[in-house]
VMD Tcl script that draws the C-alpha trace (Angstrom):
set ca {
  {11.19 -18.64 -3.94}
  {11.84 -15.14 -2.47}
  {8.79 -13.85 -4.35}
  {6.61 -16.44 -2.61}
  {8.10 -15.46 0.74}
  {7.47 -11.77 0.02}
  {3.87 -12.50 -0.96}
  {3.36 -14.57 2.20}
  {4.87 -11.81 4.32}
  {2.60 -9.23 2.69}
  {-0.44 -11.40 3.29}
  {0.44 -11.84 6.95}
  {1.00 -8.13 7.44}
  {-2.39 -7.44 5.86}
  {-4.00 -10.03 8.13}
  {-2.43 -8.46 11.22}
  {-3.34 -4.90 10.27}
  {-6.93 -5.85 9.42}
  {-7.23 -7.69 12.74}
  {-5.70 -4.78 14.65}
  {-8.08 -2.31 13.04}
  {-11.07 -4.41 14.09}
  {-9.69 -4.64 17.65}
  {-9.03 -0.90 17.89}
  {-12.52 -0.10 16.61}
  {-14.10 -2.57 19.01}
  {-12.03 -1.94 22.15}
  {-10.14 1.32 21.71}
  {-6.38 1.80 21.74}
  {-5.82 0.69 25.34}
  {-8.46 -2.01 25.36}
  {-7.04 -3.69 22.27}
  {-4.12 -5.68 23.68}
  {-1.50 -7.40 21.58}
  {-2.94 -10.70 22.83}
  {-6.34 -9.69 21.48}
  {-4.80 -8.76 18.13}
  {-3.05 -12.14 18.01}
  {-6.33 -13.92 18.65}
  {-8.17 -11.84 16.07}
  {-5.47 -12.52 13.48}
  {-5.34 -16.22 14.32}
  {-1.60 -16.04 15.02}
  {0.68 -16.92 17.88}
  {2.31 -14.07 19.76}
  {5.74 -15.14 18.56}
  {4.63 -15.01 14.93}
  {2.93 -11.63 15.23}
  {5.86 -10.03 17.08}
  {8.12 -10.95 14.15}
  {6.22 -8.38 12.12}
  {5.16 -5.82 14.73}
  {7.07 -5.68 18.04}
  {4.60 -3.32 19.75}
  {1.16 -1.79 19.52}
  {2.78 1.46 18.40}
  {4.41 -0.43 15.53}
  {0.98 -1.76 14.53}
  {-0.40 1.80 14.48}
  {2.56 2.86 12.34}
  {1.75 0.00 9.95}
  {-1.86 1.17 9.71}
  {-0.68 4.72 9.03}
  {1.74 3.60 6.33}
  {-1.05 1.64 4.66}
  {-3.30 4.70 4.76}
  {-0.47 6.84 3.32}
  {-0.07 4.45 0.39}
  {-3.81 4.45 -0.32}
  {-4.03 8.24 -0.10}
  {-0.98 8.68 -2.33}
  {-2.66 6.58 -5.03}
  {-5.75 8.76 -4.82}
  {-3.80 12.01 -5.13}
  {-1.72 10.59 -8.00}
  {-4.96 9.81 -9.86}
  {-5.77 13.54 -9.89}
  {-3.01 14.06 -12.43}
  {-4.76 11.75 -14.90}
  {-7.98 13.78 -15.13}
  {-8.85 17.05 -16.81}
  {-11.67 17.87 -14.38}
  {-9.57 18.61 -11.31}
  {-12.43 19.85 -9.14}
  {-14.67 16.83 -9.79}
  {-11.80 14.40 -9.17}
  {-10.80 16.27 -6.01}
  {-14.37 16.13 -4.72}
  {-14.55 12.39 -5.48}
  {-11.32 11.83 -3.55}
  {-12.68 13.75 -0.55}
  {-15.92 11.77 -0.73}
  {-13.98 8.49 -0.68}
  {-12.18 9.45 2.53}
  {-14.89 11.47 4.30}
  {-18.16 9.85 3.16}
  {-17.49 6.29 2.02}
  {-15.15 5.44 4.91}
  {-17.02 3.53 7.67}
  {-17.91 5.54 10.76}
  {-15.92 3.05 12.88}
  {-12.71 4.12 11.15}
  {-13.21 7.67 12.39}
  {-13.83 6.43 15.91}
  {-10.49 4.63 15.73}
  {-8.85 7.81 14.42}
  {-10.17 9.74 17.45}
  {-8.73 7.09 19.77}
  {-5.32 7.35 18.14}
  {-5.34 11.16 18.18}
  {-6.20 11.14 21.89}
  {-3.29 8.77 22.54}
  {-0.95 11.18 20.73}
  {-1.30 13.58 23.66}
  {0.25 10.98 26.00}
  {2.43 8.77 23.85}
  {5.51 10.30 22.14}
  {5.64 7.54 19.51}
  {2.03 8.10 18.51}
  {2.58 11.87 18.63}
  {5.45 11.48 16.15}
  {3.14 9.49 13.86}
  {0.52 12.24 14.13}
  {3.09 14.82 13.02}
  {4.15 12.57 10.14}
  {0.53 12.12 9.06}
  {-0.14 15.87 9.23}
  {2.93 16.66 7.11}
  {1.98 13.98 4.59}
  {-1.56 15.32 4.13}
  {-0.36 18.93 3.89}
  {2.19 17.97 1.24}
  {-0.37 16.07 -0.84}
  {-2.95 18.87 -0.62}
  {-0.36 21.49 -1.61}
  {0.65 19.32 -4.53}
  {-2.95 18.87 -5.69}
  {-3.81 22.56 -5.41}
  {-0.49 23.52 -7.01}
  {-1.35 21.28 -9.97}
  {-4.80 22.91 -10.23}
  {-3.10 26.30 -10.14}
  {-0.72 25.38 -12.96}
  {-3.65 24.15 -15.04}
  {-5.50 27.42 -14.52}
  {-8.30 25.80 -12.52}
  {-7.96 28.28 -9.66}
  {-7.37 32.02 -9.63}
  {-3.79 33.09 -10.44}
  {-3.41 35.00 -7.16}
  {-5.28 32.50 -4.97}
  {-3.75 31.74 -1.58}
  {-3.04 28.01 -1.86}
  {-1.76 27.70 1.71}
  {-4.99 29.20 2.99}
  {-6.91 26.57 1.03}
  {-4.75 23.76 2.40}
  {-5.23 24.80 6.01}
  {-8.97 25.32 5.52}
  {-9.37 21.82 4.08}
  {-7.45 20.22 6.93}
  {-9.38 22.06 9.64}
  {-12.80 21.50 8.06}
  {-12.08 17.83 7.32}
  {-10.90 17.09 10.85}
  {-14.08 18.64 12.24}
  {-16.16 16.56 9.85}
  {-14.32 13.39 10.89}
  {-15.00 14.16 14.54}
  {-18.71 14.67 13.82}
  {-18.85 11.34 12.00}
  {-17.13 9.57 14.90}
  {-19.42 10.86 17.63}
  {-22.79 11.12 15.88}
  {-24.18 7.97 14.22}
  {-26.94 10.02 12.55}
  {-24.61 12.62 11.05}
  {-24.85 12.90 7.25}
  {-21.46 13.94 5.82}
  {-22.66 14.44 2.22}
  {-23.95 18.04 2.49}
  {-20.92 18.98 4.56}
  {-18.49 17.72 1.92}
  {-20.49 19.78 -0.60}
  {-20.15 22.76 1.75}
  {-16.41 22.13 2.02}
  {-16.00 22.45 -1.74}
  {-18.37 25.40 -2.05}
  {-16.22 27.33 0.43}
  {-12.96 26.08 -1.08}
  {-14.06 27.24 -4.52}
  {-14.90 30.68 -3.13}
  {-11.42 30.86 -1.59}
  {-9.50 29.72 -4.64}
  {-11.56 30.81 -7.64}
  {-11.74 34.42 -6.44}
  {-8.57 36.53 -6.82}
  {-6.96 37.19 -3.44}
  {-7.27 40.97 -3.61}
  {-10.99 40.80 -4.32}
  {-11.44 38.26 -1.53}
  {-9.67 40.55 0.94}
  {-11.76 43.54 -0.17}
  {-14.92 41.56 0.59}
  {-13.73 40.98 4.15}
  {-13.33 44.69 4.93}
}
mol new
graphics top color blue
foreach p $ca { graphics top sphere $p radius 0.5 }
foreach p [lrange $ca 0 end-1] q [lrange $ca 1 end] { graphics top cylinder $p $q radius 0.2 }
display resetview
């Protein structure tokens, strides 16, 4: 019996989060009220509030779901011998295959982080999560000998984060933007950073 209850609870949480995501994409963070999310999910307010007591809690639920999905993707890197190809496929999944509307929602949430301490805390948590996963992936590539022994992994991590956030912003604001060549560019530059020994890279900059 508890297993059935757990399954039902999981289904309801999924229903709420899917409904909330549609509302946030359609109306923005402030425009998407809890009443609208209830209506979209086909639930009463009392039922929905049992799972998520506030809009901030809904955002946290969406973030946790994204964390779980991303963690699965990074874990899959360990099961392949071609680290660079698998890494590129993972980036394509998140930066190319993801619907443009998802990036618009991300921009809304990031803007809210400047005004809302709870959302700001989630932003910090998300940043730390992504940094940790990228360091782990590049560290694994380093141990396998797929990047230069003296490569600056931290430099690669920060480059990927900065470039990816810019790409996400472009996708959100420009419906005609094609992310494919830019993801290719991301990996061309990342390879030049990490496949070239650090000393030689620094010499080329002087």
